C-alpha positions, 0 to 999 in steps of 0.5 A: 500499500505504501509503494502505491502512495510513493509512486503516486506522490512522485508522479504528481510531483513530476506533473507539478514540475512539468506544469511549472516549466510550461508556465515559466516557459510560456510567461517568459516567451510572451513577456520577452517577445512583447519586450522585443516588439516594444524595443523594435517599435521604439529603435527601428523603422524597418519591418524586418529589424522589428521582427528580428527584435521580436525573434531575439526577445523570444529566443532570450525568453525561451533560453532562460526558461530552458535553463531554469527548467533544467534545474527544476527537473534536476538536469544540473545546477545552474550555480557554477563554482569558480575555479580554485586559485590554489590550483593556478600557477603563480606568476614569476615576479622579477626585474626585467633586464635589458 
């Protein structure tokens, strides 16, 4: 009986994660597309460059949503650790002779 509850809980947990990712993706796609359209109306005159700014905004929104959804679904952690400075070789300091 407990196994059924555990499998059902993990199923519903995964559904909640997918719902959150879909919601996040749609919101970021729409908002960034609108921001690109607004920027295109302000900065550009040609329809081609206006559509390019909309496409760029949509790409930025989908890319950022993909990054966050990867971390929500457990793909990887977006928190990168900086390299340790102890591993880098020390620069040689000396006087230059000509």
